[in-house]
LUMVOPA-219426 format. One line per 2 residues: their letters; for each residue x, z, y of N, C-alpha, C, CB. Coordinates in nm, 4 decimals. Atoms other than C-alpha are relative to their C-alpha. Glycine has a CB too. Layout:
a	X/Z/Y/X/Z/Y/X/Z/Y/X/Z/Y | ...
***
This chain:
xx	0.1120/0.0804/0.0796/-0.8354/0.9039/0.5456/-0.0397/0.0538/-0.1255/0.0416/-0.1382/-0.0311 | 0.0541/-0.0731/0.0863/-1.0527/1.0026/0.2800/0.0813/-0.0247/-0.1525/-0.1522/-0.0340/0.0066
xx	-0.0416/0.0176/0.1219/-0.9401/1.0549/-0.0912/-0.0471/-0.1085/-0.0748/-0.0205/0.1002/-0.0599 | 0.0418/0.1363/0.0467/-1.1823/0.7173/-0.1778/0.1304/-0.0300/0.0453/-0.1385/-0.0858/0.0598
xx	-0.0900/0.0804/-0.0548/-0.9791/0.5451/0.0497/0.1577/-0.0404/-0.0549/0.0046/0.0553/0.1136 | -0.0613/0.0125/0.0442/-0.6858/0.6408/-0.0624/-0.0069/-0.0181/-0.1708/0.0464/0.0654/0.0602
xx	0.0008/0.0854/0.0986/-0.7449/0.5747/-0.4171/-0.0191/-0.1509/-0.0145/-0.0697/0.0440/-0.0569 | -0.0174/0.1257/-0.0101/-0.8913/0.2227/-0.3300/0.1706/-0.0393/0.0231/-0.0969/-0.0424/0.1142
xx	-0.1183/0.0902/-0.1052/-0.5437/0.1601/-0.1543/0.1004/-0.0063/-0.1813/0.1120/0.1388/0.2063 | -0.1264/0.0021/0.1073/-0.3335/0.2570/-0.4479/-0.0789/-0.0373/-0.1632/0.0931/0.1886/-0.0012
xx	-0.0016/0.1405/0.1077/-0.5462/0.0526/-0.7154/0.0091/-0.1006/0.0362/-0.0968/-0.0314/-0.0741 | -0.0730/0.1630/-0.0514/-0.5235/-0.2374/-0.5321/0.1207/-0.0507/0.0294/-0.0365/-0.0417/0.1062
xx	-0.1458/0.0064/-0.0051/-0.1642/-0.1847/-0.4530/0.0615/-0.0142/-0.1845/0.0569/0.1627/0.0929 | -0.0763/0.0643/0.1150/-0.0926/-0.1639/-0.8634/-0.0904/-0.1290/-0.0368/0.0196/0.1102/-0.1367
xx	0.0166/0.1565/0.0438/-0.3355/-0.4776/-0.9019/0.0859/-0.0935/0.0352/-0.1119/-0.0568/0.0435 | -0.1131/0.0474/-0.0358/-0.1060/-0.6321/-0.6338/0.1232/-0.0526/-0.0706/0.0281/0.0737/0.0577
xx	-0.1547/0.0328/0.0784/0.1864/-0.5608/-0.7887/0.0383/-0.0722/-0.1657/0.0658/0.1524/-0.0127 | 0.0433/0.0543/0.1059/0.0984/-0.7017/-1.1095/-0.0153/-0.1472/0.0201/-0.1134/0.0634/-0.0386
xx	0.0363/0.0735/-0.0041/-0.0327/-0.9695/-0.9778/0.1500/-0.1123/0.0436/-0.1177/0.0318/0.0667 | -0.1542/0.0119/-0.0401/0.3070/-1.0083/-0.8248/0.1089/-0.0798/-0.0280/0.0494/0.0871/-0.0262
xx	-0.1460/0.0096/0.0214/0.5140/-0.9834/-1.0306/-0.0403/-0.1481/-0.1096/0.0923/0.1728/-0.0812 | -0.0049/0.1216/0.0495/0.3714/-1.2689/-1.2465/0.0266/-0.0813/0.0712/-0.0856/-0.0349/-0.0501
xx	-0.0251/0.1304/-0.1249/0.3449/-1.5183/-0.9213/0.1953/0.0131/-0.0084/-0.0944/0.0623/0.2258 | -0.1420/-0.0291/-0.0068/0.7568/-1.3974/-0.8882/0.0276/-0.0786/-0.1480/0.0438/0.1827/0.0140
xx	-0.1157/0.0524/0.1096/0.8300/-1.4699/-1.2773/-0.0304/-0.1617/-0.0174/-0.0158/0.0889/-0.1713 | -0.0153/0.1188/0.0740/0.6756/-1.8343/-1.2746/0.0740/-0.0770/0.0969/-0.1316/-0.0664/-0.0501
xx	-0.0949/0.0407/-0.1241/0.8238/-1.8793/-0.9070/0.1640/-0.0442/-0.0756/0.0152/0.1613/0.1259 | -0.1619/-0.0107/0.1099/1.1762/-1.8370/-1.1402/-0.0280/-0.1073/-0.0947/0.0325/0.1714/-0.1108
xx	0.0325/0.0877/0.0959/1.0421/-2.1541/-1.3495/-0.0195/-0.1150/0.0282/-0.0866/0.0287/-0.0579 | -0.0010/0.1889/-0.0876/1.0907/-2.5790/-1.2797/-0.1528/-0.0020/-0.1086/0.2038/-0.1835/-0.0598
xx	0.1554/0.0314/0.0303/0.7257/-2.7181/-1.3551/0.0320/-0.0209/-0.1501/-0.0818/-0.1480/0.0889 | -0.0261/0.0001/0.1371/0.8457/-2.8046/-1.7280/-0.0219/0.1090/-0.0937/0.1137/-0.0272/-0.0106
xx	0.0107/-0.1208/0.0632/0.9006/-2.4558/-1.8791/-0.1460/0.0615/0.0392/0.1232/0.0916/0.0419 | 0.1149/-0.0727/-0.0714/0.6183/-2.3079/-1.6431/-0.1199/-0.0273/-0.0678/-0.0179/-0.0393/0.1463
xx	0.1478/0.0883/0.0489/0.3494/-2.5753/-1.8516/0.0490/0.0122/-0.1483/-0.0307/-0.1984/0.0671 | 0.0205/0.0181/0.1653/0.4793/-2.5617/-2.2142/-0.0260/0.1774/-0.0681/0.1805/-0.0893/-0.0811
xx	0.1029/-0.1144/0.0689/0.3323/-2.3090/-2.4615/0.0866/-0.0082/-0.1332/-0.1974/-0.0452/-0.0199 | -0.0496/-0.0672/0.0997/0.4764/-2.1032/-2.7772/-0.0359/-0.1034/-0.1443/-0.0691/0.1568/0.0056
xx	0.0715/0.0342/0.0835/0.4591/-2.2492/-3.0953/-0.1005/0.0330/-0.0857/0.0469/-0.0240/-0.0350 | 0.1255/-0.0905/0.0514/0.1901/-2.0399/-3.1974/-0.1550/-0.0570/0.0600/0.0272/0.1727/0.0618
xx	0.1325/0.0609/-0.0302/-0.1512/-2.1786/-3.2293/-0.0688/0.0690/0.1266/-0.0951/0.0137/-0.1291 | 0.0650/-0.0256/-0.0401/-0.3580/-2.1116/-2.9631/0.0793/0.0994/0.1540/-0.0801/0.0376/-0.1099
xx	-0.0306/-0.0990/-0.1285/-0.1154/-1.9868/-2.6966/0.0398/-0.0936/0.1060/0.1271/0.1178/-0.0240 | -0.0340/0.1053/-0.0555/-0.0674/-2.0651/-2.3558/0.1141/0.0055/0.0848/-0.0962/-0.0427/0.0567
xx	-0.1414/0.0253/-0.1108/0.2104/-2.1693/-2.0789/-0.0729/0.1012/0.1038/0.0391/-0.2015/0.0794 | 0.0391/-0.0955/-0.0338/0.2528/-1.9278/-1.8310/-0.0781/-0.0324/0.1132/0.0894/0.0822/0.0089
xx	0.0955/0.0720/-0.1508/0.0685/-2.1639/-1.5650/-0.1265/0.0196/-0.0337/0.0112/-0.1815/0.0399 | 0.2073/-0.0042/0.0935/-0.2611/-2.1383/-1.7897/-0.0162/0.1639/0.0348/-0.0187/-0.0353/-0.2696
xx	-0.0151/-0.1528/0.0138/-0.1798/-1.7455/-1.7971/-0.0228/0.0029/0.1806/0.1819/0.0711/-0.0848 | 0.0599/-0.0356/-0.1770/-0.1978/-1.7697/-1.3839/-0.0838/-0.0721/0.0692/0.1001/-0.0031/0.1057
xx	0.0804/0.0797/-0.0541/-0.4448/-1.9840/-1.3267/-0.1158/0.0670/-0.0777/0.0318/-0.1545/-0.0124 | 0.0932/-0.0455/0.1150/-0.6323/-1.7766/-1.6218/-0.0557/0.1053/0.1313/0.0825/0.0775/-0.1789
xx	0.0434/-0.1145/-0.0724/-0.5825/-1.4607/-1.3668/0.0011/0.0148/0.1352/0.0586/0.0918/-0.0364 | 0.0721/0.0516/-0.0948/-0.7029/-1.6072/-1.0768/-0.1307/-0.0356/-0.0152/0.0539/-0.0887/0.0377
xx	0.1494/-0.0021/0.0606/-1.0215/-1.6738/-1.2278/-0.0470/0.1590/-0.0010/-0.0033/-0.0692/-0.1717 | 0.0457/-0.1187/0.0153/-1.0562/-1.3838/-1.3650/-0.0132/0.1348/0.0631/0.0368/0.0126/-0.0696
xx	-0.0030/-0.1345/-0.1753/-0.9182/-1.1362/-1.0271/-0.1414/-0.1080/0.1061/0.2716/-0.0116/0.1510 | 0.1483/0.0375/-0.0679/-1.2052/-1.3313/-0.8384/-0.1534/-0.0030/-0.0605/0.0132/-0.1325/0.0403
xx	0.1447/-0.0324/0.1242/-1.5211/-1.3220/-1.1357/-0.0297/0.1499/0.0704/0.0557/0.0182/-0.2294 | 0.0855/-0.1433/0.0349/-1.5004/-0.9290/-1.1417/0.0338/0.0435/0.1418/0.0605/0.1216/-0.1463
xx	-0.0175/0.0173/-0.1223/-1.3665/-0.9417/-0.7717/-0.1267/-0.0110/0.0684/0.0792/-0.1012/0.0186 | 0.1472/0.0396/-0.0353/-1.6474/-1.0744/-0.6243/-0.0776/-0.0684/-0.0320/-0.0201/-0.0289/0.0780
xx	0.1461/0.0049/0.0822/-1.8940/-1.2142/-0.8504/-0.0402/0.0929/-0.0212/-0.0161/-0.0516/-0.1155 | 0.0954/-0.1273/0.0604/-1.9461/-0.9039/-1.0230/-0.0194/0.1167/0.1253/0.0903/0.0858/-0.1524
xx	-0.0694/-0.1653/-0.0588/-1.8040/-0.6049/-0.7836/-0.1211/-0.0414/0.1254/0.2400/0.0240/0.0654 | 0.0707/0.0048/-0.1488/-2.0064/-0.8112/-0.4620/-0.1076/-0.1268/-0.0490/0.1292/-0.0475/0.1602
xx	0.1085/0.0998/-0.0082/-2.2278/-1.0622/-0.5783/0.0087/-0.1044/0.0921/-0.1148/0.0584/0.0260 | 0.0147/0.1551/-0.0414/-2.0923/-1.3846/-0.4522/0.0911/-0.0700/-0.0755/0.0275/-0.0346/0.1526
xx	-0.0632/0.0991/0.1362/-2.0477/-1.6639/-0.6616/0.1260/-0.1046/0.0359/-0.1360/-0.1129/-0.0627 | -0.1071/0.0639/-0.0149/-1.7285/-1.7888/-0.7344/-0.0378/-0.0802/-0.1131/0.1303/0.0743/0.0055
xx	0.0367/0.1050/0.0839/-1.7600/-2.1415/-0.8840/0.1670/0.0663/-0.1126/-0.0099/-0.2012/0.1012 | -0.1568/-0.0018/0.1180/-1.4681/-2.1124/-1.2230/-0.0709/-0.0488/-0.1494/0.0922/0.2127/-0.0301
xx	0.0210/0.0037/0.1405/-1.4356/-2.2423/-1.5484/0.0987/0.0052/-0.0745/-0.0595/-0.0949/-0.0380 | -0.1279/-0.1119/0.0537/-1.2779/-2.0088/-1.7651/0.0966/-0.1310/-0.1560/-0.1223/0.2204/-0.1069
xx	0.0080/0.0519/0.0769/-1.2652/-2.3048/-2.0407/0.1527/-0.1091/0.0605/-0.1544/-0.0361/-0.0250 | -0.0529/0.0335/-0.1054/-1.0609/-2.4982/-1.7954/0.1878/0.0744/0.0545/-0.1278/0.0392/0.0900
xx	-0.1797/-0.1279/-0.0465/-0.7774/-2.2446/-1.6743/0.0134/-0.0212/-0.1235/0.0085/0.2172/0.0609 | -0.0699/0.0373/0.1114/-0.6357/-2.2637/-2.0469/0.0083/-0.1149/-0.0823/-0.0216/0.0690/-0.0638
xx	-0.0151/0.1589/0.0606/-0.6246/-2.6478/-2.0611/0.1451/-0.0177/0.1757/-0.2388/-0.1475/0.0033 | -0.0011/0.0353/-0.1276/-0.4442/-2.6517/-1.6866/0.1289/-0.0080/0.0160/-0.0664/0.0801/0.0903
xx	-0.1728/0.0819/-0.0384/-0.1175/-2.8338/-1.6329/0.0262/-0.0290/0.1712/0.0086/-0.1975/-0.0875 | -0.0075/-0.0353/-0.1732/0.0274/-2.8340/-1.2535/0.1419/0.0270/-0.0132/-0.1023/0.1493/0.0775
xx	-0.0877/-0.0492/-0.0601/0.3180/-2.8164/-1.0518/-0.0092/0.1547/0.0353/0.0108/-0.0769/0.0967 | -0.0159/-0.1562/-0.0475/0.4542/-2.4585/-0.9817/-0.0550/0.0242/0.1790/0.1949/0.0438/-0.0174
xx	0.0438/-0.0440/-0.1167/0.4249/-2.5118/-0.6170/-0.1780/0.0023/0.0210/0.0751/-0.0919/0.1000 | 0.1285/0.0103/-0.0258/0.0417/-2.6032/-0.6815/-0.0632/0.1617/-0.0206/-0.0618/-0.1182/-0.0990
xx	0.0487/-0.1288/0.0777/-0.0184/-2.2970/-0.8962/0.0974/0.1401/0.1143/0.0689/-0.0142/-0.2189 | -0.0129/-0.1016/-0.1487/0.1590/-2.0537/-0.6232/-0.0664/-0.0064/0.1059/0.1114/-0.0044/0.0660
xx	0.0759/0.0177/-0.1705/-0.0278/-2.2181/-0.3079/-0.1388/0.0545/-0.1054/-0.0114/-0.2241/0.1154 | 0.1363/-0.0401/0.0088/-0.3702/-2.1196/-0.5974/0.0359/0.1386/0.0257/-0.0836/-0.0335/-0.1374
xx	-0.0253/-0.1625/0.0167/-0.1948/-1.7979/-0.6454/-0.0134/0.1095/0.1584/0.1823/0.0110/-0.0664 | 0.0036/-0.0306/-0.1334/-0.1563/-1.6962/-0.2400/-0.1514/0.0257/0.0619/0.0708/-0.1130/0.0688
xx	0.1674/-0.0476/-0.0305/-0.5440/-1.7993/-0.2151/0.0134/0.0912/-0.0588/-0.1348/-0.0773/-0.0437 | 0.0848/-0.0606/0.0446/-0.6784/-1.6158/-0.4384/0.0501/0.1906/0.0284/-0.0158/-0.0677/-0.1524
xx	-0.0108/-0.1362/-0.0571/-0.4512/-1.3103/-0.3422/-0.0794/0.0595/0.1131/0.1191/0.0118/0.0381 | 0.1015/-0.0377/-0.1147/-0.6059/-1.3274/-0.0060/-0.1334/0.0277/-0.0205/-0.0086/-0.0947/0.0892
xx	0.1286/-0.0545/-0.0329/-0.9276/-1.3280/-0.0652/-0.0877/0.0985/-0.1346/-0.0873/-0.1400/0.0455 | 0.0166/-0.1823/0.0761/-0.9047/-1.0236/-0.3689/0.0028/0.1049/0.0981/0.1399/0.0552/-0.1093
xx	0.0006/-0.1182/-0.1075/-0.7858/-0.8397/-0.0828/-0.1243/0.0113/0.0944/0.1248/-0.0165/0.0956 | 0.1179/0.0087/-0.0909/-1.0804/-0.9196/0.1114/-0.0652/0.0294/-0.0760/-0.0434/-0.1076/0.0692
xx	0.1340/-0.0540/0.0878/-1.3203/-0.8594/-0.1488/0.0688/0.1392/-0.0529/-0.0587/-0.1210/-0.1514 | -0.0297/-0.1429/0.0260/-1.1358/-0.5314/-0.1854/-0.0139/0.1132/0.1184/0.1402/0.0015/-0.0475
xx	-0.0187/-0.0853/-0.1094/-1.1348/-0.4234/0.1188/-0.1388/0.0053/0.0424/0.1034/-0.0475/0.1088 | 0.1329/0.0666/-0.0137/-1.5487/-0.5267/0.0880/-0.0393/0.1208/-0.1128/-0.0200/-0.1937/-0.0401
xx	0.1162/-0.0494/0.0951/-1.5762/-0.3227/-0.1791/-0.0431/0.1551/-0.0379/0.0324/-0.0576/-0.1262 | 0.0022/-0.1617/0.0444/-1.7673/0.0848/-0.2515/0.0140/-0.0318/-0.1178/-0.1281/0.1039/0.0257
xx	-0.0261/-0.0574/0.1722/-1.5562/0.1876/-0.5681/-0.1051/0.0891/-0.0650/0.1393/0.0997/-0.0141 | 0.1058/-0.0858/0.0606/-1.8397/0.4299/-0.6182/-0.1417/-0.0823/-0.0514/-0.0383/0.1114/0.1150
xx	0.1218/0.0871/-0.0210/-2.0927/0.1257/-0.5823/0.0034/-0.0295/-0.1307/-0.0009/-0.1259/0.1052 | 0.0181/0.0598/0.1618/-2.2599/-0.0151/-0.9701/0.0083/-0.1277/0.0923/-0.1673/0.0371/-0.1254
xx	-0.0098/0.1291/-0.0459/-2.1664/-0.3674/-0.9338/-0.1348/-0.0714/0.0283/0.0764/-0.0723/-0.0946 | 0.0842/0.0957/-0.0681/-2.3990/-0.6368/-0.8201/-0.0488/-0.0887/-0.1407/0.0921/-0.0947/0.1311
xx	0.0583/0.1237/0.1583/-2.3955/-0.8925/-1.1804/0.0652/0.0285/-0.0689/0.0076/-0.1693/-0.0153 | -0.0781/-0.0383/0.1654/-2.2325/-0.7162/-1.4780/-0.0670/-0.0885/-0.0534/-0.0166/0.1585/-0.0903
xx	0.0325/0.1342/0.1030/-2.2417/-1.0189/-1.6891/-0.0962/0.0384/-0.1388/0.1651/-0.0658/-0.0660 | 0.0902/-0.0222/0.1354/-2.4814/-0.9567/-2.0253/0.0978/0.0040/-0.0649/-0.1094/-0.1010/-0.0566
xx	-0.0586/-0.0161/0.0801/-2.2667/-0.8082/-2.2741/0.0971/0.0713/0.0424/0.0180/-0.0893/-0.0531 | -0.1116/-0.1304/-0.0108/-2.0617/-0.6056/-2.0784/-0.0324/0.1081/0.0642/0.1228/-0.0282/0.0663
xx	0.0716/-0.1020/-0.0376/-2.2279/-0.3096/-1.9839/0.0913/0.0811/-0.0588/-0.1429/0.0094/-0.0351 | -0.1483/-0.0714/0.0835/-1.9055/-0.1369/-2.1124/-0.0117/0.1422/0.0543/0.1825/-0.0776/0.0510
xx	-0.0143/-0.1806/-0.1032/-1.8191/0.2080/-1.9944/0.0479/-0.0546/0.1142/0.1353/0.1515/-0.0582 | -0.0854/-0.0235/-0.0862/-1.6226/0.0624/-1.7542/-0.0180/-0.0756/0.1649/0.1187/-0.0369/-0.0753
xx	0.0999/0.1167/-0.1459/-1.8799/-0.1761/-1.5240/-0.1000/0.1049/0.0315/-0.1132/-0.1895/-0.0632 | 0.0246/-0.0717/-0.1173/-2.0340/0.1293/-1.4250/-0.0105/0.0768/0.1316/-0.0059/0.0109/-0.0111
xx	-0.0013/0.0218/-0.1543/-1.8931/0.1275/-1.0690/0.0913/-0.0544/-0.0214/0.0030/0.0994/0.1103 | -0.1137/0.1093/-0.0427/-1.6300/-0.1152/-0.9189/0.1001/0.0491/0.0018/-0.0029/-0.0650/0.1195
xx	-0.1279/-0.0121/0.0967/-1.3924/0.1241/-0.9919/0.0526/-0.0938/-0.0797/-0.0141/0.0873/-0.0854 | -0.0320/0.0052/0.1667/-1.3957/0.0840/-1.3412/0.0029/-0.1700/-0.0018/-0.1483/0.0865/-0.1253
xx	-0.0414/0.2104/0.0001/-1.4220/-0.3528/-1.2936/0.1279/-0.0176/0.0788/-0.1422/-0.1290/0.1099 | -0.1086/0.0380/-0.0126/-1.1475/-0.3454/-1.1110/0.1293/0.0455/-0.0614/0.0021/0.0021/0.0977
xx	-0.1163/-0.0527/0.0378/-0.9270/-0.0831/-1.2824/0.0013/-0.1104/-0.1532/-0.0060/0.1932/-0.0140 | 0.0701/0.1875/0.0857/-1.0563/-0.4314/-1.5731/0.0694/-0.0518/0.0425/-0.1494/-0.0958/0.0253
xx	-0.0384/0.1197/-0.0366/-0.8650/-0.6599/-1.3644/0.0884/0.0678/-0.0063/-0.0360/-0.0845/0.1010 | -0.1458/-0.0650/0.0683/-0.5563/-0.4067/-1.3860/0.0327/-0.0287/-0.0580/0.0318/0.0886/-0.0441
xx	-0.0652/0.0047/0.1584/-0.5905/-0.3970/-1.7145/0.0076/-0.1288/-0.0315/-0.0852/0.0720/-0.1216 | -0.0165/0.1774/0.0294/-0.6299/-0.7926/-1.7858/0.1473/-0.0692/0.0497/-0.1334/-0.0933/0.1021
xx	-0.0621/-0.0040/-0.0807/-0.3681/-0.7956/-1.5081/0.1987/0.0256/-0.0866/-0.0862/0.1133/0.0973 | -0.0723/-0.0790/0.1155/-0.0951/-0.6120/-1.7618/0.0135/-0.1007/-0.0762/-0.0691/0.1224/-0.0731
xx	0.0576/0.0174/0.0893/-0.2054/-0.7427/-2.0093/0.0516/-0.1498/0.0016/-0.1388/0.0447/0.0040 | -0.0682/0.1667/0.0064/-0.1131/-1.1478/-1.9335/0.1312/0.0448/0.0370/-0.0665/-0.1384/0.1215
xx	-0.0600/-0.0210/-0.0553/0.1618/-1.0450/-1.7242/0.1272/0.0140/-0.1425/-0.0567/0.0951/0.0977 | -0.0513/-0.0055/0.1352/0.3096/-0.9346/-2.0886/-0.0005/-0.1061/-0.0809/-0.0567/0.0851/-0.0648
xx	-0.0056/0.0974/0.1120/0.2129/-1.2237/-2.2274/0.0483/-0.1266/0.0478/-0.1327/-0.0200/-0.0663 | -0.0760/0.1279/-0.1368/0.3595/-1.4803/-1.9219/0.1282/0.0693/-0.0462/-0.0468/0.0127/0.2289
xx	-0.1200/0.0170/0.0069/0.6802/-1.3057/-1.9973/0.0808/-0.0186/-0.1343/0.0370/0.0910/0.0635 | -0.0623/0.0137/0.1540/0.7333/-1.3194/-2.4128/-0.0362/-0.1993/0.0631/-0.1288/0.1095/-0.1968
xx	0.0069/0.0925/-0.0243/0.6027/-1.6576/-2.3189/0.1706/-0.0892/0.0783/-0.1259/0.0230/0.0671 | -0.1726/0.0600/-0.0699/0.9109/-1.7488/-2.0692/0.0775/0.0261/-0.0497/0.0629/0.0333/0.1200
xx	-0.0683/-0.0307/0.0911/1.1359/-1.5524/-2.2801/0.0086/-0.0936/-0.0860/-0.0309/0.0976/-0.0440 | -0.0536/0.1585/0.0700/1.0843/-1.8091/-2.5805/0.0016/-0.1267/0.0477/-0.0661/-0.0371/-0.1037
xx	0.0176/0.1374/-0.0282/1.0564/-2.0997/-2.3652/0.1469/-0.0029/0.0321/-0.1147/-0.0491/0.1166 | -0.1437/0.0189/-0.0605/1.3811/-2.0472/-2.1708/0.1233/0.0258/-0.0944/0.0163/0.0979/0.1206
xx	-0.1052/-0.0404/0.0935/1.5590/-1.8958/-2.4685/0.0082/-0.1597/-0.0866/-0.0521/0.1578/-0.1062 | -0.0704/0.0982/0.0946/1.5060/-2.2142/-2.6641/0.0242/-0.1209/0.0955/-0.0945/-0.0428/-0.1410
xx	-0.0359/0.0921/-0.0672/1.5741/-2.4355/-2.4332/-0.0703/-0.1579/0.0175/0.1110/0.0019/-0.0421 | 0.1233/0.0933/0.0357/1.2769/-2.6666/-2.5219/-0.0804/-0.0311/0.0791/-0.0760/0.0374/-0.0845
xx	0.1343/-0.0355/-0.0760/1.0218/-2.7404/-2.3058/-0.0589/-0.1860/0.0065/0.0393/0.0997/0.1973 | 0.1532/0.1162/0.0347/0.6874/-2.9906/-2.3122/-0.1285/0.0518/-0.0238/0.0091/-0.0892/-0.1402
xx	0.1574/-0.0742/-0.0395/0.3378/-2.9245/-2.3389/0.0399/0.1069/-0.1342/-0.1935/-0.1295/-0.0202 | -0.0411/-0.0981/0.1300/0.4437/-2.7119/-2.7113/0.1143/-0.0185/-0.0122/-0.0593/-0.0179/-0.1371
xx	-0.1584/-0.0299/0.0898/0.8004/-2.6174/-2.8476/-0.0624/-0.0474/-0.1518/0.0725/0.2155/-0.0019 | 0.0599/-0.0064/0.1591/0.7968/-2.7638/-3.1683/0.1465/0.0208/-0.0568/-0.0960/-0.1632/-0.0724
***
């Protein structure tokens, strides 16, 4: 195994671990708790965070790195409301597609479709783009953990705690 293959395997494993932690978190919630936001203006439910992460992962792994158009409505991700079983199905499909994308990715290659305004240091190669996916998943996992804790401890569920 080459050092690049090892680096790719490790990076993909880190990404999948964070994604799986988010999936595990939501699988422990009922539909009401999973779809409840906190009192903070602009907060997101755990469902919305997972739906967003699914869209984000495929945008960067497929559309940006490989040039494969994956339809996405980012605004709708943050208004999503669905049963836990449905979002877990979405997550399973996203995980499989992401893994396929990652297997097709040359970490040293230049991303095919870097969005305007995103020519940051991390878009110089596909590895940087996947590191960005890891960063985003880690951030949203923490956000989901806090949301879950607030919702579960309050014992109040619904569109927004009040």
